[in-house]
DODRENTOR-971585 format. One line per field, with one value per residue (C-alpha): residue number from 1; residue in three letters; x, y negated, z. Coordinates in steps of 0.2 Angstrom, whole numbers. Each point is the difference from the previous one (the first is absolute). Layout:
BEGIN
resi	[NUM; ...]
resn	[ALA; ...]
x	[X; ...]
y	[Y; ...]
z	[Z; ...]
***
This chain:
BEGIN
resi	[1; 2; 3; 4; 5; 6; 7; 8; 9; 10; 11; 12; 13; 14; 15; 16; 17; 18; 19; 20; 21; 22; 23; 24; 25; 26; 27; 28; 29; 30; 31; 32; 33; 34; 35; 36; 37; 38; 39; 40; 41; 42; 43; 44; 45; 46; 47; 48; 49; 50; 51; 52; 53; 54; 55; 56; 57; 58; 59; 60; 61; 62; 63; 64; 65; 66; 67; 68; 69; 70; 71; 72; 73; 74; 75; 76; 77; 78; 79; 80; 81; 82; 83; 84; 85; 86; 87; 88; 89; 90; 91; 92; 93; 94; 95; 96; 97; 98; 99; 100; 101; 102; 103; 104; 105; 106; 107; 108; 109; 110; 111; 112; 113; 114; 115; 116; 117; 118; 119; 120; 121; 122; 123; 124; 125; 126; 127; 128; 129; 130; 131; 132; 133; 134; 135; 136; 137; 138; 139; 140; 141; 142; 143; 144; 145; 146; 147; 148; 149; 150; 151; 152; 153; 154; 155; 156; 157; 158; 159; 160; 161; 162; 163; 164; 165; 166; 167; 168; 169; 170; 171; 172; 173; 174; 175; 176; 177; 178; 179; 180; 181; 182; 183; 184; 185; 186; 187; 188; 189; 190; 191; 192; 193; 194; 195; 196; 197; 198; 199; 200; 201; 202; 203; 204; 205; 206; 207; 208; 209; 210; 211; 212; 213; 214; 215; 216; 217; 218; 219; 220; 221; 222; 223; 224; 225; 226; 227; 228; 229; 230; 231; 232; 233; 234; 235; 236; 237; 238; 239; 240; 241; 242; 243; 244; 245; 246; 247; 248; 249; 250; 251; 252; 253; 254; 255; 256; 257; 258; 259; 260; 261; 262; 263; 264; 265; 266; 267; 268; 269; 270; 271; 272; 273; 274; 275; 276; 277; 278; 279; 280; 281; 282; 283; 284; 285; 286; 287; 288; 289; 290; 291; 292; 293; 294; 295; 296; 297; 298; 299; 300; 301; 302; 303; 304; 305; 306; 307; 308; 309; 310; 311; 312; 313; 314; 315; 316; 317; 318; 319; 320; 321; 322; 323; 324; 325; 326; 327; 328; 329; 330; 331; 332; 333; 334; 335; 336; 337; 338; 339; 340; 341; 342; 343; 344; 345; 346; 347; 348; 349; 350; 351; 352; 353; 354; 355; 356; 357; 358; 359; 360; 361; 362; 363; 364; 365; 366; 367; 368; 369; 370; 371; 372; 373; 374; 375; 376; 377; 378; 379; 380; 381; 382; 383; 384; 385; 386; 387; 388; 389; 390; 391; 392; 393; 394; 395; 396; 397; 398; 399; 400; 401; 402; 403; 404; 405; 406; 407; 408; 409; 410; 411; 412]
resn	[MET; PHE; ASP; ILE; VAL; GLU; ASN; PHE; LEU; PHE; GLU; PHE; TRP; ASN; ILE; SER; CYS; LEU; MET; ALA; PRO; TRP; LEU; LEU; PHE; GLY; PHE; LEU; ILE; GLY; GLY; VAL; ILE; ALA; VAL; PHE; ILE; PRO; ASP; ALA; PHE; ILE; LYS; LYS; HIS; LEU; GLY; GLY; LYS; GLY; PHE; ALA; GLY; ILE; ILE; LYS; ALA; SER; LEU; ILE; GLY; VAL; PRO; LEU; PRO; LEU; CYS; SER; CYS; GLY; VAL; ILE; PRO; VAL; ALA; ALA; THR; LEU; LYS; ARG; GLN; GLY; ALA; GLY; GLY; GLY; THR; ILE; ALA; SER; PHE; ILE; THR; SER; THR; PRO; GLN; ILE; GLY; PHE; SER; SER; PHE; ILE; PRO; ALA; TRP; GLN; LEU; ILE; GLY; ALA; PRO; LEU; ALA; VAL; ILE; LYS; ALA; VAL; PHE; ALA; PHE; VAL; THR; GLY; THR; LEU; VAL; GLY; VAL; LEU; ILE; ASN; ILE; PHE; CYS; PRO; ALA; THR; VAL; ILE; PRO; ARG; VAL; GLU; SER; PRO; ASP; ARG; ASP; GLY; GLN; PRO; GLU; ASN; SER; PRO; TYR; SER; ASN; LYS; LEU; VAL; ALA; MET; LEU; LYS; TYR; ALA; PHE; GLY; THR; LEU; MET; GLY; ASP; VAL; GLY; GLY; THR; LEU; MET; PHE; GLY; LEU; ALA; ILE; SER; ALA; LEU; ILE; GLY; ALA; LEU; LEU; PRO; ALA; ASP; PHE; ALA; ALA; ARG; TYR; ALA; ALA; ASN; THR; MET; LEU; VAL; VAL; PRO; VAL; MET; ILE; LEU; VAL; SER; LEU; PRO; MET; TYR; VAL; CYS; THR; ASN; ALA; ALA; ILE; PRO; ILE; ALA; ALA; THR; LEU; LEU; MET; LYS; GLY; PHE; THR; PRO; GLY; ALA; ALA; LEU; ALA; PHE; LEU; ILE; ALA; GLY; PRO; SER; CYS; SER; ALA; PRO; MET; ILE; ALA; ALA; PHE; TRP; LYS; LEU; LEU; GLY; ARG; ARG; ALA; ALA; PHE; VAL; TYR; ILE; ALA; LEU; MET; MET; THR; ALA; THR; LEU; MET; VAL; CYS; TRP; GLY; VAL; ASP; TYR; PHE; HIS; SER; ALA; ILE; PRO; GLY; LEU; LYS; GLU; HIS; THR; MET; ALA; HIS; HIS; ASP; SER; ARG; SER; TRP; VAL; GLU; ILE; THR; CYS; ALA; ILE; LEU; MET; PHE; VAL; ILE; LEU; ILE; TYR; ASN; PHE; ILE; ALA; PRO; TYR; CYS; ARG; LYS; SER; LYS; GLU; THR; LEU; THR; ALA; GLY; ASP; GLY; GLN; ILE; LEU; LEU; GLN; VAL; ASP; ASP; MET; THR; CYS; THR; HIS; CYS; LEU; GLN; SER; VAL; THR; GLY; THR; VAL; ASN; SER; LEU; HIS; GLY; VAL; ARG; LEU; LEU; LYS; ALA; ASP; ILE; ALA; GLY; ARG; LYS; ILE; LEU; LEU; GLU; ALA; PRO; GLN; GLU; SER; ARG; SER; ALA; ILE; ILE; GLU; LEU; LEU; ARG; LYS; SER; GLY; PHE; ASN; ALA; HIS]
x	[769; 13; 4; 3; 12; 9; 2; 6; 13; 6; 1; 9; 13; 1; 4; 11; 11; 0; 6; 11; 17; -1; -5; 14; 13; -7; 1; 18; 4; -8; 11; 16; -6; -4; 17; 12; -6; 2; -12; 13; 0; -19; -1; 14; -10; -17; 6; -3; -15; 0; -4; 16; -6; -17; 8; 12; -14; -10; 15; 5; -18; -6; 12; 0; -9; -12; -19; -9; 2; 19; 1; -10; 12; 14; -8; -3; 18; 5; -11; 7; 17; -4; -5; -11; -19; 1; 14; -10; -16; 10; 7; -17; -8; 13; 6; -16; -6; 14; 17; 11; -9; -16; 6; 7; -16; -10; 10; -3; -19; -7; 13; 15; -10; -12; 15; 10; -15; -2; 18; 0; -16; 8; 14; -10; -14; 14; 8; -16; -7; 17; -1; -18; 3; 15; -11; -17; 6; 16; 6; 4; 19; 4; 16; 11; 4; 15; -3; 12; 1; -8; 6; -5; 18; 16; 13; 13; -11; 5; -10; -8; -9; -6; -7; -9; -7; -5; -10; -8; -5; -7; -10; -2; -3; -7; -10; -6; -6; -10; -5; -18; -4; 8; -11; -15; 5; 1; -17; -8; 7; -5; -18; -1; 7; -13; -16; 1; -6; 12; -11; -3; 12; -7; -18; 2; 17; 3; -2; 17; -6; -10; 9; 17; -8; -10; 16; 8; -15; 1; 18; 0; -8; 10; 18; 12; 18; 7; 5; -18; -8; 10; -9; -17; 5; 6; -17; -10; 10; -3; -19; 0; 1; 9; 18; -5; -12; 13; 13; -12; -2; 19; 3; -14; 1; 18; 0; -17; -4; -4; 17; 8; -12; 1; 19; -1; -12; 10; 18; -4; -17; -18; 4; 13; -11; -13; 13; 6; -17; -5; 16; 0; -18; 1; 17; -7; -16; 10; 13; -12; -12; 15; 6; -17; -1; 17; 1; 2; 15; 9; 12; -3; -15; -14; 10; 5; -17; -7; 11; 3; -6; 14; 3; 9; 18; 10; 9; -16; -7; 16; 1; -18; 2; 16; -10; -14; 13; 9; -17; -6; 16; 0; -17; 2; 18; -4; -14; 12; 13; -13; -5; 18; 4; -10; 8; 1; 9; 13; 11; 5; -12; -16; -13; -10; -16; 3; -17; 6; 15; -8; 15; 19; 2; -10; 12; 15; -7; -4; 17; 9; -12; 3; 18; 3; -4; 15; 0; -14; 2; -12; 3; -14; -16; -16; -8; -15; -3; 5; 12; 18; 11; 12; 15; -3; -3; -19; 1; 3; -16; -10; 14; 1; -19; 0; 14; -9; -16; 10; 6; -17; -2; -13; 8; -5]
y	[-404; -13; 8; 17; -8; -9; 16; 9; -13; 1; 19; 0; -12; 8; 17; -7; -8; 16; 10; -12; 1; 19; 2; -11; 9; 17; -5; -6; 17; 8; -10; 6; 18; -2; -9; 8; 18; 4; 9; 14; 5; 1; 10; 12; 5; 1; 12; 16; 12; 9; -4; -10; -11; -3; -5; -12; -7; -4; -7; -11; -5; -6; -15; -5; -16; 6; 0; 11; -12; 3; 18; 7; -5; 5; 17; 2; -3; 13; 12; -3; 2; 18; -3; 14; -2; 1; -13; -12; 3; -3; -16; -7; 4; -7; -15; -12; 4; -11; -7; -12; -15; 6; 9; -16; -10; 15; 2; -18; -1; 17; 5; 12; 16; -2; -5; 15; 12; -7; 3; 18; 3; -5; 12; 14; -1; -3; 16; 10; -6; 5; 17; 3; -6; 12; 14; -3; -10; 7; -14; 2; -3; -16; -1; -12; -17; -10; -18; -14; -4; -17; -7; -18; -5; 4; 10; -9; -16; -13; -1; -16; 8; 14; -13; -9; 17; 4; -16; 1; 18; -4; -16; 2; 19; 6; -15; -2; 18; -1; -18; 3; 14; -10; -15; 12; 8; -17; -5; 15; -1; -18; 5; 13; -12; -14; 11; 14; -5; 4; 15; 8; 14; 4; 0; 8; 9; 8; 18; 4; 16; -10; -16; 8; 9; -16; -10; 12; -1; -19; -1; 12; -12; -15; 4; -9; 3; 2; -18; -6; 13; -5; -17; 9; 14; -14; -9; 16; 3; -18; 2; 15; 15; 15; 3; 15; -10; -13; 14; 9; -16; -3; 18; 3; -17; 2; 20; 5; -14; 3; -4; 13; 14; -5; 1; 18; 5; -7; 5; 17; 6; 1; 14; -11; -15; 11; 7; -18; -6; 14; -1; -19; 0; 14; -7; -18; 6; 11; -13; -14; 9; 6; -18; -5; 15; -1; -19; -3; 12; -9; -13; -18; 3; -6; -15; -6; 0; -12; -16; -6; -18; -12; -18; -1; -5; -11; 15; 9; -15; -3; 19; 0; -16; 8; 17; -9; -10; 16; 9; -14; -2; 19; -1; -14; 3; 14; -10; -15; 11; 8; -18; -4; 15; 12; 16; 4; 15; -3; 11; 16; -4; 7; -9; 11; -3; 9; -1; 8; -12; -11; -4; -2; 18; 6; -10; 8; 17; -4; -7; 15; 11; -9; -2; 18; 3; -1; -15; -9; -15; -11; -19; -9; 3; -10; 8; -12; 5; 18; 0; 6; -4; 13; 2; 16; 8; 1; 19; 1; -9; 16; 8; -16; 0; 19; -2; -15; 10; 14; -13; -6; -14; -2; -9; -5]
z	[669; 4; 16; -9; -12; 14; 10; -16; -3; 18; 1; -17; 6; 17; -7; -13; 13; 10; -15; -9; 10; 1; -19; -6; 11; -6; -18; 3; 7; -15; -11; 10; -3; -18; -5; 12; -2; -18; -11; -3; 18; 0; -16; 6; 16; -9; -13; 10; -2; 16; 18; 2; -14; 8; 17; -9; -10; 16; 9; -14; -4; 17; 1; -18; -4; -13; -1; -13; -14; 2; 5; -14; -14; 11; 3; -19; -4; 13; -8; -17; 7; 6; 19; 7; 2; 19; 1; -11; 10; 16; -6; -7; 17; 12; -9; -1; 17; 9; -2; 9; -9; 8; 16; 8; -2; 6; 15; 5; -5; 4; 13; 1; 3; -15; -11; 5; -2; -17; -5; 7; -8; -17; 2; 6; -13; -14; 5; 2; -17; -8; 7; -5; -18; -2; 7; -9; -15; -8; -12; -18; -2; -10; -9; 10; -10; 7; 1; 6; 18; 4; 16; -5; 0; -11; 9; 10; 0; 13; 16; -5; -15; 12; 12; -14; -7; 18; 2; -18; 4; 17; -4; -18; -4; 16; 4; -18; -1; 16; 0; -7; 12; 15; -3; -2; 17; 9; -7; 5; 18; 1; -6; 14; 13; -6; -2; 12; 18; 14; 6; -17; 3; 18; -7; -17; -1; 17; -7; -6; -8; -12; -2; -5; -16; -3; 0; -12; -12; 1; -4; -16; -13; 6; -3; 10; 3; 17; 2; -4; 11; 16; 2; -2; 13; 12; -2; 3; 16; 6; -3; 11; -12; 6; -4; -10; -11; -4; -3; -12; -11; 1; -6; -13; -9; -7; 0; -6; -13; -18; -6; 11; -5; -18; 2; 6; -13; -14; 6; 8; -6; 6; 13; 8; 1; 10; 11; 4; 4; 11; 10; 2; 5; 13; 7; 1; 9; 12; 5; 2; 10; 10; 3; 7; 11; 7; -1; 19; 0; -14; 9; -6; -11; 11; 6; -17; -8; 13; -4; -17; 0; 6; -5; -16; 1; -12; -6; -5; -8; -10; -5; -6; -11; -7; -3; -10; -10; -5; -4; -11; -9; -4; -6; -12; -6; -12; -9; -1; -8; -12; -6; -4; -11; -10; -4; -19; -8; -13; -11; 10; 14; 7; 10; 11; 11; 17; 8; 17; 2; 14; 11; 1; 7; -16; -11; 8; -3; -18; -3; 6; -10; -17; 3; 2; -18; -12; -10; 10; 11; 8; -5; 9; 10; 4; 15; 0; -18; 3; -15; -3; -15; -4; -12; -8; -18; -5; -2; 19; 5; 2; 11; 11; 2; 5; 12; 9; 1; 9; 12; 4; -12; -14; -15; -17]
***
């Protein structure tokens, strides 16, 4: 028993050191994109309803540093603003699969070939889903509601403020949103490394026609974002699993999870959800089987999967310690803020419980939604308690709740 615990801790620390430098760098790039590419630019190019809007949604969605907890409220806001069903579907499909914050560590841990295949897969499936939704699921037109642009910074703000906003978004918002699933992914990868014998894949997972669908089924109930799936995929490769099996887990975990399917069902309807599931399952099987069948012809794939264990450098150790410090801080900070202040409604104010507001991305969407109503302004928010305090007349309470519901948030 002690040996298992010791092996688990060793594997956990080992994979954390491998990932930390590239994760931190990836989150930093995500912060640059979020702060220096304004929301107005994204909204402008995601407002189309035809094929051009679908292509733009896929192109914009692939590099954006959003997992499903962030993309769902953004997609709900786009729908409320009048974006087409195909465009919304394309954005929901392509965005959580990969972004710069996960592409960089994926390149380092699972190799350039699989990272590039994953990025191309995100764009292609995003485009195909958007086209199929427009064909088979004509969306009901929703009146466009203008809401204020939210760049995170006032116009003409000094560069120093942009720099602070970039760091807060990268290591506060992004790392805070994926912190729980990232730790889960590291723990699962450590368990795989500690418990599975070195010859497990050769003995039980050599048949790629069977192991790829099994990996998809295993990944569905245990939702992990792309950042959290990367260490698991890397550990599978190190244990001798085929590249296609590792890629299947890397795709299906973030893309075919319950939150993603629920998002399609809620925003675009039951038929759209079935279209999404059918295409993603079929495409994942075809691509992963193809990777295994042609793996010897893919440059750099075989060589990369054979050497992941190196001695840990001081840079990796320092980055791993810094990563855990940031993750722990982001975990405890909301509860510390909650204990210091309890939100109560005064005269001319409304206090709402927003059950689906689970992260900073959700709060940004909620803020944009409520502030779009005349005479309504968000004063304070408690993410840990999932409450918002609004300056608004009491007679507008039902309208606020209905607008939040249309944006994907249940409020009461």
